[in-house]
VODRENLUM-869215 format. One record per residue (C-alpha): residue number from 1; residue in three letters; x, y, z. Coordinates in Angstrom, 1 decimal. Layout:
BEGIN
+-----+-----+--------+--------+--------+
:   k :   r :     xx :     yy :     zz :
+-----+-----+--------+--------+--------+
: NUM : ALA :      X :      Y :      Z :
...
+-----+-----+--------+--------+--------+
END
This chain:
BEGIN
+-----+-----+--------+--------+--------+
:   k :   r :     xx :     yy :     zz :
+-----+-----+--------+--------+--------+
:   1 : MET :    4.4 :   38.6 :   26.5 :
:   2 : PRO :    6.4 :   38.6 :   23.0 :
:   3 : ALA :    5.1 :   35.8 :   20.3 :
:   4 : LEU :    7.4 :   34.1 :   18.4 :
:   5 : ILE :    5.8 :   32.0 :   15.6 :
:   6 : VAL :    8.4 :   29.6 :   13.7 :
:   7 : HIS :    7.1 :   28.4 :   10.3 :
:   8 : GLY :    8.5 :   25.3 :    8.9 :
:   9 : HIS :    7.9 :   24.5 :    5.3 :
:  10 : PHE :    9.0 :   21.0 :    4.4 :
:  11 : TYR :    9.0 :   19.4 :    1.1 :
:  12 : GLN :   10.5 :   17.0 :   -1.0 :
:  13 : PRO :    9.9 :   16.3 :   -4.7 :
:  14 : PRO :    8.6 :   13.2 :   -5.7 :
:  15 : ARG :   12.2 :   11.0 :   -6.4 :
:  16 : GLU :   10.3 :    7.7 :   -7.7 :
:  17 : ASN :   11.5 :    6.5 :  -11.0 :
:  18 : PRO :    7.9 :    6.9 :  -13.4 :
:  19 : TRP :    8.3 :    3.6 :  -15.0 :
:  20 : THR :    9.0 :    1.4 :  -11.6 :
:  21 : GLY :    7.7 :    3.3 :   -8.8 :
:  22 : VAL :   11.1 :    2.9 :   -6.8 :
:  23 : VAL :   13.3 :    5.5 :   -5.5 :
:  24 : GLU :   16.5 :    4.7 :   -7.0 :
:  25 : VAL :   20.5 :    5.0 :   -5.3 :
:  26 : GLU :   21.3 :    8.8 :   -5.4 :
:  27 : PRO :   24.9 :    8.9 :   -4.7 :
:  28 : SER :   25.4 :   12.3 :   -3.9 :
:  29 : ALA :   23.2 :   11.4 :   -0.7 :
:  30 : ALA :   25.3 :    9.0 :    0.7 :
:  31 : PRO :   25.8 :    7.2 :    3.0 :
:  32 : PHE :   22.2 :    7.3 :    2.6 :
:  33 : HIS :   20.4 :    5.6 :   -0.1 :
:  34 : ASP :   18.6 :    8.7 :   -1.3 :
:  35 : TRP :   18.0 :   12.3 :   -0.5 :
:  36 : ASN :   14.8 :   11.3 :    1.1 :
:  37 : GLU :   16.1 :    8.8 :    3.6 :
:  38 : ARG :   18.8 :   11.3 :    4.4 :
:  39 : ILE :   16.4 :   14.4 :    5.2 :
:  40 : HIS :   14.2 :   11.8 :    7.0 :
:  41 : SER :   17.4 :   11.0 :    9.3 :
:  42 : GLU :   18.7 :   14.6 :    9.6 :
:  43 : CYS :   15.4 :   16.4 :    9.8 :
:  44 : TYR :   11.9 :   14.9 :   10.0 :
:  45 : GLN :   12.7 :   12.2 :   12.4 :
:  46 : PRO :   14.8 :   14.2 :   14.9 :
:  47 : ASN :   12.3 :   16.9 :   15.0 :
:  48 : ALA :    9.7 :   14.3 :   16.1 :
:  49 : SER :   11.9 :   13.3 :   18.7 :
:  50 : ALA :   14.4 :   16.2 :   19.6 :
:  51 : LEU :   16.3 :   15.0 :   23.0 :
:  52 : ILE :   16.8 :   18.4 :   25.3 :
:  53 : THR :   18.1 :   18.5 :   28.8 :
:  54 : ASP :   15.1 :   20.3 :   30.8 :
:  55 : PRO :   16.6 :   23.6 :   32.2 :
:  56 : ALA :   14.0 :   22.9 :   35.3 :
:  57 : THR :   15.2 :   19.5 :   36.1 :
:  58 : GLY :   18.4 :   19.4 :   34.5 :
:  59 : ARG :   17.1 :   15.7 :   33.0 :
:  60 : GLU :   16.9 :   14.7 :   29.5 :
:  61 : ARG :   13.3 :   14.5 :   27.3 :
:  62 : ILE :   12.4 :   14.1 :   24.3 :
:  63 : VAL :   10.4 :   16.9 :   22.6 :
:  64 : ASN :    8.0 :   16.9 :   19.7 :
:  65 : ASN :    9.0 :   20.3 :   17.7 :
:  66 : TYR :    6.3 :   19.9 :   15.3 :
:  67 : ALA :    3.3 :   20.2 :   18.7 :
:  68 : ASN :    5.3 :   23.5 :   19.3 :
:  69 : ILE :    5.6 :   25.2 :   15.5 :
:  70 : SER :    3.5 :   25.8 :   12.7 :
:  71 : PHE :    4.3 :   23.7 :    9.8 :
:  72 : ASN :    3.3 :   22.4 :    6.4 :
:  73 : PHE :    4.5 :   19.1 :    4.5 :
:  74 : GLY :    4.0 :   18.5 :    1.0 :
:  75 : PRO :    1.2 :   15.8 :    0.2 :
:  76 : THR :    3.9 :   13.9 :   -1.9 :
:  77 : LEU :    6.1 :   13.7 :    0.6 :
:  78 : LEU :    3.7 :   12.6 :    3.4 :
:  79 : SER :    2.9 :    9.8 :    1.4 :
:  80 : TRP :    6.5 :    9.0 :    1.2 :
:  81 : LEU :    6.7 :    8.9 :    4.9 :
:  82 : LYS :    3.6 :    7.3 :    5.6 :
:  83 : ASP :    4.7 :    4.5 :    3.7 :
:  84 : LYS :    8.6 :    4.2 :    4.3 :
:  85 : HIS :    9.0 :    5.4 :    8.0 :
:  86 : PRO :    5.5 :    5.4 :    9.6 :
:  87 : ASP :    6.4 :    6.2 :   13.0 :
:  88 : THR :    7.5 :    9.5 :   11.9 :
:  89 : TYR :    4.9 :   10.3 :    9.9 :
:  90 : ALA :    2.1 :    9.5 :   13.1 :
:  91 : ASP :    3.9 :   11.7 :   15.3 :
:  92 : ILE :    3.2 :   14.4 :   12.5 :
:  93 : VAL :    0.0 :   14.1 :   12.8 :
:  94 : ASP :   -0.4 :   13.7 :   16.5 :
:  95 : ALA :    1.4 :   16.9 :   16.7 :
:  96 : ASP :   -1.4 :   18.7 :   14.8 :
:  97 : GLN :   -4.2 :   16.9 :   17.1 :
:  98 : HIS :   -2.4 :   17.7 :   20.3 :
:  99 : SER :   -2.1 :   21.1 :   19.0 :
: 100 : ALA :   -5.5 :   21.4 :   18.1 :
: 101 : ASN :   -7.3 :   19.9 :   21.3 :
: 102 : GLN :   -4.9 :   22.3 :   22.9 :
: 103 : ARG :   -6.5 :   25.4 :   21.3 :
: 104 : GLY :  -10.1 :   25.3 :   20.5 :
: 105 : GLY :   -9.4 :   23.0 :   16.9 :
: 106 : HIS :   -6.8 :   25.2 :   15.5 :
: 107 : GLY :   -3.8 :   22.9 :   14.6 :
: 108 : ASN :   -0.1 :   23.7 :   13.8 :
: 109 : ALA :   -0.2 :   22.1 :   10.4 :
: 110 : ILE :   -1.6 :   24.3 :    7.3 :
: 111 : ALA :   -2.1 :   22.8 :    4.0 :
: 112 : GLN :    0.3 :   23.1 :    0.7 :
: 113 : ALA :   -0.6 :   23.2 :   -2.7 :
: 114 : TYR :   -0.7 :   19.8 :   -4.1 :
: 115 : GLY :    2.3 :   19.3 :   -6.2 :
: 116 : HIS :    4.1 :   22.5 :   -5.1 :
: 117 : ALA :    3.7 :   24.3 :   -8.6 :
: 118 : ILE :    4.3 :   27.8 :   -9.1 :
: 119 : LEU :    0.5 :   28.9 :   -8.7 :
: 120 : PRO :    0.6 :   32.2 :  -10.7 :
: 121 : LEU :    2.3 :   30.5 :  -13.8 :
: 122 : CYS :   -0.4 :   28.0 :  -13.7 :
: 123 : SER :   -3.7 :   27.9 :  -15.8 :
: 124 : GLU :   -6.8 :   28.9 :  -14.1 :
: 125 : ARG :   -7.9 :   24.6 :  -14.0 :
: 126 : ASP :   -4.4 :   23.8 :  -12.5 :
: 127 : GLN :   -4.4 :   26.6 :   -9.9 :
: 128 : GLN :   -7.8 :   25.4 :   -8.8 :
: 129 : THR :   -6.7 :   21.6 :   -8.9 :
: 130 : GLN :   -3.6 :   22.4 :   -6.6 :
: 131 : ILE :   -5.3 :   24.0 :   -4.1 :
: 132 : HIS :   -8.2 :   21.4 :   -4.0 :
: 133 : TRP :   -6.3 :   18.6 :   -3.9 :
: 134 : GLY :   -3.8 :   20.1 :   -1.3 :
: 135 : LEU :   -7.0 :   20.8 :    1.0 :
: 136 : MET :   -8.5 :   17.6 :    0.2 :
: 137 : ASP :   -5.2 :   15.7 :    1.3 :
: 138 : PHE :   -4.9 :   17.5 :    4.0 :
: 139 : ARG :   -8.5 :   17.0 :    5.6 :
: 140 : GLU :   -7.5 :   13.3 :    4.5 :
: 141 : ARG :   -4.6 :   13.0 :    6.4 :
: 142 : PHE :   -5.5 :   15.5 :    9.7 :
: 143 : GLY :   -9.0 :   14.9 :    9.9 :
: 144 : ARG :  -10.0 :   18.6 :   10.0 :
: 145 : ASP :  -10.2 :   21.5 :    7.5 :
: 146 : ALA :   -7.5 :   23.5 :    6.5 :
: 147 : GLU :   -7.3 :   27.1 :    7.7 :
: 148 : SER :   -4.4 :   28.1 :    5.7 :
: 149 : MET :   -2.1 :   26.9 :    2.6 :
: 150 : TRP :    1.4 :   27.4 :    2.2 :
: 151 : LEU :    1.9 :   28.9 :   -1.4 :
: 152 : PRO :    4.8 :   27.2 :   -3.2 :
: 153 : GLU :    8.0 :   29.8 :   -3.1 :
: 154 : THR :    5.0 :   32.2 :   -1.7 :
: 155 : ALA :    4.2 :   32.8 :   -5.4 :
: 156 : SER :    0.8 :   34.4 :   -5.8 :
: 157 : ASN :   -1.1 :   37.0 :   -7.7 :
: 158 : ASP :   -4.6 :   38.4 :   -7.4 :
: 159 : ASP :   -5.9 :   35.3 :   -9.2 :
: 160 : VAL :   -4.7 :   33.0 :   -6.6 :
: 161 : MET :   -5.5 :   35.1 :   -3.7 :
: 162 : ASP :   -9.1 :   35.4 :   -5.0 :
: 163 : LEU :   -9.2 :   31.4 :   -5.0 :
: 164 : LEU :   -8.0 :   31.3 :   -1.5 :
: 165 : ILE :  -10.9 :   33.0 :   -0.2 :
: 166 : GLU :  -13.4 :   31.0 :   -2.6 :
: 167 : ALA :  -11.9 :   28.2 :   -0.7 :
: 168 : GLY :  -12.6 :   29.6 :    2.4 :
: 169 : LEU :   -9.1 :   29.8 :    3.9 :
: 170 : ARG :   -8.4 :   32.5 :    6.5 :
: 171 : PHE :   -4.9 :   33.3 :    6.3 :
: 172 : VAL :   -1.9 :   32.8 :    4.4 :
: 173 : ILE :    1.9 :   33.7 :    4.5 :
: 174 : LEU :    3.7 :   35.8 :    2.2 :
: 175 : ALA :    7.1 :   37.4 :    1.3 :
: 176 : PRO :    7.7 :   41.0 :    2.9 :
: 177 : HIS :    8.9 :   42.2 :   -0.6 :
: 178 : GLN :    5.4 :   41.1 :   -1.7 :
: 179 : ALA :    3.6 :   44.0 :   -0.4 :
: 180 : SER :    3.0 :   47.2 :   -2.9 :
: 181 : ARG :    0.9 :   49.7 :   -0.9 :
: 182 : VAL :   -1.5 :   49.3 :    2.4 :
: 183 : ARG :   -3.9 :   51.8 :    4.7 :
: 184 : PRO :   -5.6 :   51.5 :    7.4 :
: 185 : ILE :   -8.9 :   49.6 :    6.8 :
: 186 : ASP :  -11.2 :   53.0 :    7.8 :
: 187 : GLU :   -9.0 :   55.5 :    5.8 :
: 188 : ALA :   -8.5 :   55.9 :    1.8 :
: 189 : GLU :   -5.2 :   57.0 :    1.5 :
: 190 : TRP :   -2.5 :   54.2 :    0.4 :
: 191 : LEU :    1.2 :   54.1 :    1.8 :
: 192 : GLU :    3.6 :   52.9 :   -0.4 :
: 193 : VAL :    5.9 :   49.8 :    1.4 :
: 194 : ASN :    8.6 :   47.7 :    0.4 :
: 195 : GLU :   10.5 :   45.2 :    2.0 :
: 196 : GLN :   12.2 :   47.2 :    4.6 :
: 197 : THR :    9.5 :   49.2 :    5.2 :
: 198 : ILE :    6.6 :   46.9 :    5.7 :
: 199 : ASP :    5.6 :   45.8 :    9.4 :
: 200 : THR :    5.7 :   42.4 :    9.8 :
: 201 : GLY :    4.4 :   42.3 :   13.4 :
: 202 : VAL :    0.5 :   42.9 :   12.3 :
: 203 : ALA :   -1.9 :   41.1 :   10.3 :
: 204 : TYR :   -3.2 :   42.7 :    7.2 :
: 205 : GLN :   -6.4 :   42.1 :    5.0 :
: 206 : TYR :   -6.6 :   41.2 :    1.2 :
: 207 : SER :  -10.0 :   42.0 :    0.0 :
: 208 : HIS :  -11.5 :   39.7 :   -3.0 :
: 209 : ARG :  -11.9 :   41.7 :   -6.5 :
: 210 : ASP :  -15.6 :   40.7 :   -7.1 :
: 211 : GLY :  -16.5 :   43.3 :   -4.1 :
: 212 : SER :  -18.4 :   40.5 :   -1.8 :
: 213 : GLY :  -16.5 :   41.7 :    1.2 :
: 214 : ARG :  -14.8 :   38.2 :    1.2 :
: 215 : SER :  -11.2 :   38.6 :    2.5 :
: 216 : ILE :   -7.9 :   36.7 :    3.6 :
: 217 : ALA :   -5.8 :   37.7 :    6.5 :
: 218 : VAL :   -1.8 :   38.2 :    5.0 :
: 219 : PHE :    1.0 :   37.5 :    7.4 :
: 220 : PHE :    4.2 :   38.8 :    5.7 :
: 221 : TYR :    7.0 :   36.6 :    7.6 :
: 222 : SER :   10.4 :   38.3 :    8.7 :
: 223 : SER :   13.7 :   37.2 :    7.0 :
: 224 : ALA :   16.1 :   35.1 :    8.7 :
: 225 : ILE :   19.0 :   37.7 :    8.8 :
: 226 : PHE :   16.1 :   40.1 :   10.7 :
: 227 : ALA :   15.2 :   37.0 :   13.2 :
: 228 : TRP :   18.7 :   36.9 :   14.5 :
: 229 : HIS :   19.3 :   41.0 :   14.4 :
: 230 : MET :   15.8 :   41.2 :   16.2 :
: 231 : ARG :   15.8 :   38.3 :   18.7 :
: 232 : TRP :   17.3 :   40.5 :   21.7 :
: 233 : LYS :   14.2 :   42.9 :   21.2 :
: 234 : LEU :   11.6 :   40.1 :   22.2 :
: 235 : ARG :   12.7 :   40.1 :   25.5 :
: 236 : ARG :   12.0 :   44.3 :   25.5 :
: 237 : ARG :    8.9 :   44.6 :   23.7 :
: 238 : ARG :    5.5 :   43.5 :   23.1 :
: 239 : GLU :    5.2 :   42.4 :   19.8 :
: 240 : LEU :    4.1 :   39.6 :   17.2 :
: 241 : PHE :    7.1 :   38.5 :   15.5 :
: 242 : ARG :    6.9 :   35.8 :   12.7 :
: 243 : LEU :   10.0 :   33.8 :   11.0 :
: 244 : ALA :    9.4 :   31.2 :    8.1 :
: 245 : THR :   11.8 :   28.5 :    7.7 :
: 246 : MET :   12.5 :   26.3 :    4.9 :
: 247 : GLY :   12.5 :   23.5 :    7.5 :
: 248 : HIS :   14.7 :   20.6 :    5.8 :
: 249 : ILE :   17.3 :   23.4 :    5.9 :
: 250 : SER :   16.9 :   25.6 :    8.9 :
: 251 : ILE :   15.6 :   23.1 :   11.0 :
: 252 : GLY :   17.6 :   20.2 :   10.4 :
: 253 : THR :   20.5 :   18.9 :    8.1 :
: 254 : HIS :   22.7 :   20.7 :   10.4 :
: 255 : PRO :   24.6 :   19.6 :   13.5 :
: 256 : PRO :   22.7 :   18.2 :   16.3 :
: 257 : SER :   23.7 :   21.0 :   18.7 :
: 258 : ARG :   21.4 :   23.1 :   16.1 :
: 259 : LEU :   18.4 :   20.8 :   16.3 :
: 260 : LYS :   19.0 :   20.9 :   20.2 :
: 261 : SER :   19.0 :   24.6 :   20.3 :
: 262 : THR :   15.8 :   24.6 :   18.2 :
: 263 : ALA :   14.1 :   22.3 :   20.8 :
: 264 : VAL :   15.6 :   24.0 :   23.9 :
: 265 : GLN :   14.3 :   27.5 :   22.8 :
: 266 : THR :   10.9 :   26.6 :   22.2 :
: 267 : PRO :    8.3 :   28.0 :   24.6 :
: 268 : LYS :    6.6 :   25.3 :   26.7 :
: 269 : GLU :    3.1 :   26.1 :   25.5 :
: 270 : PRO :    4.2 :   28.8 :   22.0 :
: 271 : PRO :    1.6 :   30.3 :   20.3 :
: 272 : GLY :    2.6 :   28.5 :   16.8 :
: 273 : VAL :   -0.4 :   28.8 :   14.2 :
: 274 : VAL :   -3.2 :   29.3 :   16.7 :
: 275 : SER :   -1.9 :   33.3 :   17.4 :
: 276 : THR :   -2.0 :   33.5 :   13.9 :
: 277 : ALA :   -5.4 :   31.9 :   13.5 :
: 278 : SER :   -6.7 :   33.9 :   16.5 :
: 279 : LEU :   -5.8 :   37.4 :   15.0 :
: 280 : VAL :   -7.4 :   36.6 :   11.3 :
: 281 : GLY :  -10.6 :   38.4 :   12.7 :
: 282 : PHE :   -8.6 :   41.5 :   13.8 :
: 283 : ALA :   -6.5 :   42.3 :   10.9 :
: 284 : ILE :   -6.2 :   45.9 :   10.8 :
: 285 : VAL :   -4.8 :   46.9 :    7.4 :
: 286 : VAL :   -5.9 :   46.1 :    3.8 :
: 287 : VAL :   -2.7 :   45.4 :    1.6 :
: 288 : ILE :   -2.3 :   45.4 :   -2.2 :
: 289 : LEU :    0.5 :   42.7 :   -3.5 :
: 290 : ALA :    3.3 :   44.0 :   -5.5 :
: 291 : ALA :    3.9 :   43.0 :   -9.1 :
: 292 : SER :    7.0 :   41.5 :  -10.4 :
: 293 : ARG :    8.4 :   40.4 :  -13.6 :
: 294 : ASN :    5.3 :   39.4 :  -16.2 :
: 295 : GLY :    3.0 :   40.5 :  -13.7 :
: 296 : ILE :    3.7 :   37.4 :  -10.9 :
: 297 : LYS :    4.2 :   37.6 :   -7.7 :
: 298 : VAL :    6.7 :   35.3 :   -6.1 :
: 299 : GLY :    8.6 :   34.4 :   -3.1 :
: 300 : GLU :   12.1 :   34.6 :   -4.9 :
: 301 : LEU :   12.8 :   35.1 :   -8.5 :
: 302 : LEU :   12.3 :   32.9 :  -11.0 :
+-----+-----+--------+--------+--------+
END
């Protein structure tokens, strides 16, 4: 059967005044006090309790979208949610625990580099700190070790990839234009690829440069435009199809009908991150990342 994996990346920068520790009034967020409150009202909380009409019974019911998608939350945002909206925070944690219980310990949540720093621009020590703090924060909140980490703006390079492998992570999500060359594992010839030609329906393997044989699986997400174009094909073809979204933009902060549509279209038992994790041992292609300006591999122009 076709598998649609939606990943929601949820993050807001710390908005507290560094002198007072208080989030001050942000007029552009009116009628809300600040943008954290506005986005919570339009995105984080509604996704935890989306009201839908069950197509089977015709009755309304509540759906926790986080239990049905792969997702990550920035650690600083989770700290704010835990303090200001503990019910929403609990729903997010519960959704991961529910998915992990259903799928052999593979929960829907993945970690994030702690402060949302662009890792290739950081020093080696800062890269290690961002990754380590992100993983420790994840373990404290979700009660398990993370299997993956969202890289801010999907920015990566060989140093970052090696650090992810050394941290024991199993897979990472990157942008399709970040691939340069691929080859089947049992073949020596490389094939040049780009954003239009990379096959985002299969898993790839990136190997540590130290020759130890350690590796991490790479999944290249499909762009939103490509997702809409390909949606009808999901009904006709057996394929793995991923869509990465900026959660607070694509799943929330829209008219309620968009959120309701998101919940209705989510399968009863969607693959979520489990399909990603379960494929890690079966990556069929080796990948080399593409270099952009200054040798940085990024998910968007800097």
